[in-house]
N, C-alpha and C positions, 0 to 999 in steps of 0.2 A: 502494499500500498504507500510505501514512503517512496519506494522507487518511482511509482504513478506520480505521486504528487510533485516529487521533484519535476519528473521528466513535465507533465502538465507545465509546471510553472516555468521553464524553461521555455517553450514555446510560445506561452503568453509572452513571453519578454523577445521573443523573437520578433514575432508580431508585431508587438508595440513599436519596436523598432525600425520596422521594416515603415510604420505608419509614418514614424516621424520625422523619417530623412525621406519622406513624400512633401509633408506638409514643410521640413526645413526648405527644400530645392526649390518649391514653387512660391515659398515667401520670398525666399532671396532672387527668386529670378523676377518677382512681382517688383519687389526693390530697385533692382538692377534697369529695369525697364521707365520705373519710376525719375530714376535719375540720369538715364537718357536723355529720356524727353525734356526734363528739365533743362539739363546742359544745352541740346539744342535750341528749346524757346528764349533761355537767357544770348544767346549767341547772333538771336533772330532778333532785332530792334522791331522788326516789322510785327514779327507776330507776337513780340513782347509786348508789345505799344497795344496792339488789336485786343492782348485779353485786360492791359492794365486803363484802357482808354474807353471797355465797352461795358459799361456796368449790366447790362443787358447779358451780354454774352460768357462775363464771369459767372456771376448767378447761375444763368444757365451751365455752367460746366459745375458748378456747385449741388446744384440741383439732382445735374445726371450721372454726378458721383450716390449721393443719396439714393435715386432712384438703383443702379447696379449692384450696392450692398446690399437692399431690400430686395432685389428680385431676385438674386442668387442665394445669397440665406432661405427664404421664403420657397422657392422653387426647385431649390438641387436636387430631389427628390422627382422630380417630375420632366426634367430636361436632359439632355445626353453629355456625356464627359466632355466631348468635342465643343459642345454649347458653352459648357460651364466651364471649361479654360477659353475661350474666348470674351466671354461674359468680362471673367478675374483680368484677365491681359488690357480689355481695354478698360476697365475702372483703374486699373493701376497707370496706364497711358495720360488719360485725361487727368489724374493724381497729380500726374508730371508736368501736366501744362499749370493749375493753379497751386505746385508747390515752386515753380522757379520765380514766384514774386517776391520770395524769402529772399532771392541773392538781391532784389532791387532796396529790400527793408533792412538788412543783416550783411557785413563782408563776409566773402569768401572762405576767410580763414576761421571764422569763428562759427559758419556752418560745417566747415571740415571739422573743425574740431569738435563742436556738436553733436556731431555725427558721432566719432571715434567714441564719443562716453555715453552716447546711447547703447552704442554696439555692444560693449563691457558690462554697460546695466540689464538692459535687456538679455544678452547673452548668460550671462549671472544667475539671476532669477528663472530664466527658462530650463535653466539646468538645475537652479533649485528644487522648480516644481516638478521636473520630469522624476528627478535622481530621490524625495524627500518621501519618507512613508508616512508622515502626519496628510490625514485627510482636509485637503484644504476648502472643500464644500461650504465650509462655516463663512468663510470669506466672502462667498458670492454675494449674498445679502447684503454688506457692509458695503462692498466695491460697488456694488450697485447703486447705492443711495448717494456715496460719495459722489460716483460718475454724473448722478441725474441732479445736484447740487450743485457743481461746476460748471454743467452748460448750462443750468436755467441763469445762476451768477455773472457768467459770461454774458450769455444775453442781455441783462437786465444793464452791465457796466457800459452796454453800446452805446447805453444814452444817459447812464450817472457819469462816466469817463472816470472810475476813482480811482487811481493810483496804486492805493492801499489794496484795492478789493482785486486788483491785474494781479500783484505781486500773492495777496492769498491763493488765488485762483489757480495762479500759475506751479506754487510750490502742492497745491493739494491734487492737481491733475497729476502730478509726478507722483507724487504717494502713489495715487488711484492705480492710474497704468503700471507702476511699477506692480502692484499687489497684481494686477488685472493677469498681466505677464505670466507670472507662477500657475495662478490660479488656470488661467485658461490651458494651458501648459498641460497639468496636470488631468484636466478635463477632457482633450483634447487624445490623451494618451491613454486614460479610460478605458475614452469611447470606441478604441479600437476602429474607428471605419476606414476601412481598406478601400482601396480602390484610387482614381484621379479626381471625383466627386469627394468622397474624402476628406483627401486630402487638400480638396484648393478651399473648402470649405474653413477646414483648420489653418489650413496658410492667409486664408483672408483675415479671418480672427487676427492669430496673432501679428500680419503685417498691419490692422491698423493698430492692433497697441504698441507698436514698433513708432509709426507716425505719429502718433500721439503725443506718447514718450517726449521722439525726436524735439516737437513744435514746442510742447511745456515747459521743453530743456533749454530751448535755446532763444526766447523770452527771459530765460535764468543769465544765461551764460552768455547771449550772442553781441556782438559788439554795433549799434544801430550805425546807420552811413551819416 
């Protein structure tokens, strides 16, 4: 019986490792595409001006991103793997267009250094979420409440323009997305959704954690032009 249990545990571990390799592969590909599109956009004054100079276009891109995230998440079981792949890559490319605007607001060196810091923090927390024996399920409700609080406060601050709220929400945002990285990694590992569609959905989740952690850290560490 003991031998059976050990073998079964090893089988599960191998399957989980395979799932996470697929998730990280798609996530890395998405981040690379976002970075590539951002750099191409920044190097094209006409394209950058089209995004920055036309509020309707900019907000249309933002809405398009939200639509793709909702679409992928809600329809993942009804669409084919190839469609899910194309939608994920389309989202990463759209995000690259909107993310290009950070190079206008912040120096390139601070964007690069913040990216490195984000990668280190994300890697450490994702590794913790994957390797820890502790059940992180209880984190979910607190992190969700924190996320809702950050979103509401950020929207309110659009009108208040309070520097104090800005900084508090930036630090709170870093904490929330750092925690979500570990929580989501463990959740994805335990669900064990094999196949391309499962990997894409997991990659989208961790991609969003990474991007939002990066943007929050950039508020704190970035040097404005």
